[in-house]
N, C-alpha and C positions, 0 to 999 in steps of 0.2 A: 539584711546588715550589709555595709558595701562590700565584697570582698572578704562578708566573714566577720571579719576583725576590722573594719572601719579605718585599716593601715591606707598608703596611698598606691596604687597599681604600680605597675612595670611601667603602663602607658603613659598614669600621669606625669612620673618621673622624668621620662623621657621628652613628655612635651616640656616641662620646666626647663632640663639640659639645655633641650633646641633652643628654648625662645630667650635663653641666654647669652646664646653663642650669639644667636639674630639679635639682640637688643639693641647696638649700635646701627647694623642698618633699618632697622624698625625706627628708632629716634630721629634718624637723619632723613626718612622718610616721611615720616608725620611733621618733627621740626619744618620742611619745606613747602608741606601744605600750609602748616600754620603761617609762614613767613609770607606766602602768596596772596595769602586773605589779610596781613598786614593787620595779623594778631600780635600783640607786643610780648616782648621777649620774657619779662615775667610773668605773662600769661602761658607761655608756651614751656613753663620749667614745672608747668601742673602734670603734662606728661609724665614728667621725672618723676611726680610725689610731691614736687615742693608748692606748698601751698600758698597762694596770693593775698591769702584774708585769714585774720584771727579766727580760731574757732569760737564762737560764742560760748559763755557760760550753760549749764545742762544739760538738759538730754538733747540729744540731736539725732532726728530721723535720714535719712541718708534716700536718695532718690537717681536711680541710677540708667539713663534709656541711651540708646545708640543714637540719633537723631531726631530732624524736625517732628516728624510725626507723634512718636513717641514721648519726645519730651514734651510737647503739647498738650498730649492727652493726660499729664499727668498733674497739670498745672491746678484745674478744677479741682481733682485730689486734692491738692497740698490746702488749697485755698479751705475746704471742707475742715478737714484732718484740724488747721489749725485753729479753726472755729470749737473744733470740738477737744482738741488738748492745746489749752490758752497757755500751757509752761512748755510746748515744745520749739525745736527749732528746728531748720530743713535745709539740707544740701542736697542739692541737683547736681549730678554731671552728665555732661553728652559732649560725642566724641569732634562733631563738628564746628565750623564758625559762625554757620549760617543756624543751628539751633542757640547756639549761644547769643546771639543777637537777640532771634526772638523771643529768647526766655526772658534776656532782659527788660525787653518793652513788657514783657506781661509777669513783672516777678512776684509771686504773693508774698503777704508781710511774712518775717521772720527766715526768709531763704535767703540762699546766696548758689552762685553758679557756679562749679569751677570745671575745668577739663580731667576727666579719668586719668588715673594711674596709665602706663604700658603694663601689659601682664606678665612683669618680672619681678624679682623679687624686692630689688632697691627700689622701683615705686611705689611698689603695691606695698612692703611697711613701711614709707615713710607717708603714705596716705593715710596707712590706717592707723601708724601714732600720731599723727596732728588730727586729724578729725575723729579718732573713738566713736563713731555712730553704736548710737543706741538700740537702732534697727536698719536693715537694708532691704530697699525693694529693687530688685532689676526688675525692667521692663520688657517685657515680647522675647523675642530668641536672644539678646546678650547672655550668652553664655563664655563667662570670663573663666577658665578653669582657678587659676592660680591666685585671682580677687576673691574667689567665690571660699574656693578652700581655706584660706586665710583669715578669712574674715567670719567664717564660722568655728573657728582653731580657737579666736579668742573673744566666743561667746555672743559674736551679734547674728540674734534672730533674722532668718533670710527669708524673704517671698519673692517668686515669681509670677510678675502680677502679666493679664492678660496675655498669655502664654499661647504662644502659638510656633508650629516646629512642622520647616517641610517635609514633604515625605522625603526627596532624597536626603535630609536632615537624621530624620528617625531609621532611616537605613542605615545611615551609618553608624550610628547609635547601637544600633540593634548587632550591630558586627563585631561590638564594644560592650560586650554588656557587661564583666565587672566593673569597667574604668564610667558606663553611664550612670552603673547603680551607685558608685562611688564619689559622685559630681554632683550627684541629684541628693542624694541622702544628706547633703550639707543644707538643703533647702526646710522649712518647717511648713511652709506653704505652699502651693500652684493652683493659681486663679485662672483657669482657661478662657480662652476665646469661646469654645465649642465643645459639644462630649467629645468628639472625635481627638483634640488634644490633647484632651482628658485620657480617653484610652491609651492613646500613645504614649503617655509618661510611665502611666501603669507597666504597659509593656516592656517600657527601657527599663525600667526599675525603681520606679517611684515608689515610695507607700502610699498605699490607696488612701489610706485615710490623711491623707496630707493634700489631695489633689482633690478640687472641687472646681467643673465647669462651671462657668461665668456666662458673663456677656463681652461684647467688644468696647473696652472702654473708653474708646475715641468716640463712641458713642454717646460717650457721657460729658464731651469736656462744656467746657460751657462756653456762649455764643462769641464770635470774632469782634475784637473791637471795632468801634467804627469812630470815623474821625470825620465829626457833623460839618467841621469848617471845608474839608475836601467834598464831603459829599455834596453839600450847597452847591461847590462851586462847577464840580464835574456835572449836578442837575443841569447847571444855569448853560452850561455849555450844548449840553443834547438839546434841550431846549423840550418840543413835544416830541422828537422824533423816536420810531419804536428801536430796541434794544435786545438784544441775546446777550449771552457771556459764555465764553470755553473757556475753563477754567484747569489750572494744571496739566497742562496739556505739557506731553512728551513729545522727542525726536519722533517722527515717523505721525503723527499724529494730526499736526496741524495742516497738511495736506488736504487729509479729508474736513477739518474745518472750515477751508478755506475751499475747499469744491461745494460743501455747500450751502454758504454765507455766499457766495455768485450767484446757484439758483434763485437763491431768495431774496435778490436785489433783481430781479427779473418782476418780481409781483410788489416788490416794498421798496423801490429806488433811492429811497433817504435811510435804509435800514443800517442800524450801527452795529458792527460786534465788537464788544470787550475783548481780548483775549488775553487771557494772564496764563502766560509759558510758567512749568512748574520748576523753572531753573532759569532766572533772570540772566546769566551768563548766558545764553543760546539767543542775546538778541541778536546776531549779527545772523543766526542762521534763519530766523524768524523773519528778518527785513528782506533776507535773498529770496522767502519762499511768498512773501507779499509781494515782492515786485514779477513773480515767474506769473502771480497769479491776475496780474495787474491791477491790484487793488490799492487804493491811496489811504496811507498811512499816520499816524502820528504815536512818535513812542513816550510815556511817563520821564523815562530816565533823561531826556533830552528836555523837559519842561515844555514839550508843542500840545500848543491849545488843541481840542478838535472844533474844527470848523464846519460846516455844512456842507461838506467837501471828501471829509475824512468817512472812508466807509469802515476799517477797522481803528481800533485805539489800543493799544497795547502796554497793560499794565504791566511793565517788566521791574517792579520795586518788591520791596521786604514789608509786610508788616501789615500792609493794607488790603488783603482780599477780602474782609467782613465790611469794609467801606463799597468795594465794588459789588459784593450782594444785599448790600442796601441800594443798588441803584434798581437791581432788575430782577424778577421774579420767575426769569427762564435760564436756569443754570446747567448746561453740558458738562459734565465733571471728565476730567480727563485722566492719563493712567488707566486708559479701559478698552479704550482699540487695538492697544497690544496687550502682551499677556506680562502686564507691569503688577498687578493686582489690584488698581484702582485708589480712590481718597476716600476721605471721610464724606460719606451723601448728610452728615447731619449740621454740617455746618452751613450750608447754604439752604437746608432745611429749615435751622432755626432760625437764619434771618429770613423764612417765608417765602422762599424761592422751591419750585417744581424742580426736581432732577431728570438732567439726562443719562444715559451711562452704555457704554460699550459693554461688551462681555464677559473682558476680562478681568474683574473688581472683585478675583478671588479672596483679597486679603481682607475683603470687608461682606463676604456674600451671606452673613448673617444680620450683618445691616443692612442689608440692600432688599434682603427677601422678604422684610415686613413691607417695606417702603413698594417696592414691584408689584405686588400682590394687592395691595389698598389701590395703587394708581398714583401714588407721588412720586413715582419714578417710574421710566422709561430705557426701556435696554434696544439699543438701536444698534447694527449690524455694521452699515455702510454710510455712505456720502446721503447717499438718498432716501433713506434710513430716517438720518437726521436731519434734514433737508425738509422731511414729511411732518417729524414730531415738531418741532420749533413751530413749522408753517400751522398745525393745529393749533397752537396753544397763543401764537399772535393773531388768529381770526377768530379764536372762540373763546371770549371773555370765561364763559361758563363754566366750561371743562377747564382753563387754565386755574379757575378759584379752585375747584373741586379738586384737582389736582395738589394745590396748594394746602387745603383744608388737611388732605389723606401725609401730607407728609408732615405736616404741625402735629398730625395724630400720634405719629411715630415715634417722633421726638417725646411727646409728652411722656409714652411709656419708658421713658428710659430714667426719668428724674429718680426714682423709688431704686433703681437700680443700682444708684453712686451710693446708697444712703446703707446697701446690703455689702458693698463690697467693703466699706469702711467699718463699716462693725466687724467684717471676716477678718480682717486686718489688725484690727485691737485685739481681737480674741485670741489669733495664732501667733502673734508676736510679742503677746506681753504688753501691749502699747498706754492701756491705762491700769 
């Protein structure tokens, strides 16, 4: 039992007091970010708990995620859960304009999106008063104490899905064991990404019978959408040129990618690099790096076409990654050359690609492990390694086919795992 009697701890009360005092500043900061992203005023008010949509009749199941990756990872789950529970309605909350835009493009039936309330008394109460969720599913490490405690106090069964905690976070919670137990005891279920997180949660105070190790939900996502008209147009522009993709690259990674591309151009002078920065608003930095590397380029956001002189095509747009993956079976996945944690390798693998990654994919360690072991993915450390990996697959169709088949086999093993997740949620949250 948390704190022996389930009552809020002193630290939790202190958190509530401090967040109340800081609420005006927090709201100003959040509002400024939303305004900068041209989010309408009515939707900005959602952060204060003022809903911009009516509550649907009947049972409402609420999913809360942090940003793009977490939000998209639950869409396939909502789709499948909606098929199983035809009377249920769904709400998904996420905190960033980018995630909101992507969710709206792929939103499942009977689902609506809202920004989550600030974790202070008024916004949380208004949010719960309006939406009255029948169950709540928090994704990954989104621990908002007041929102969690108030939801559970109102009788909303809660799950922490795809649970992942950093070593630093675990160490911090272990220093506050009573508060950790108090917060964790509000959850009916923890479905973790791996055994390590399951062990950490029980050590922190979660009830062992509520903790179940699972797999990374992002690995079970539906394939990314493909715009066939755009696909055919770009294919026509590329013609029969060889091409490779560097996707979801972050600051400090494009230098390695461009160095590899320059080396590859010596062997394949007509080779095209399709570069997909993780954050399109970095296009200015990317353009500067291309100029420094003396590579000719075209940016999709500027409407520039690919010509025979284009050496790098920068896909600095949102929501089109699935279309780019359909173009080419060789994908380097960024967020991995630096200690960023990597990105979901199953997205390119579902499109039929073989994958190359740097070593820093710790957020997807369980997903990458079978891919690397089977040959569906290759790990590189440097520009020279990347050059060698790309050159191998460009020059050896048999090797590329074998890698693509291995990646596809790993994807296929995840299909049953999603059904298990749905079964567990329905059981532990009393959804059926």
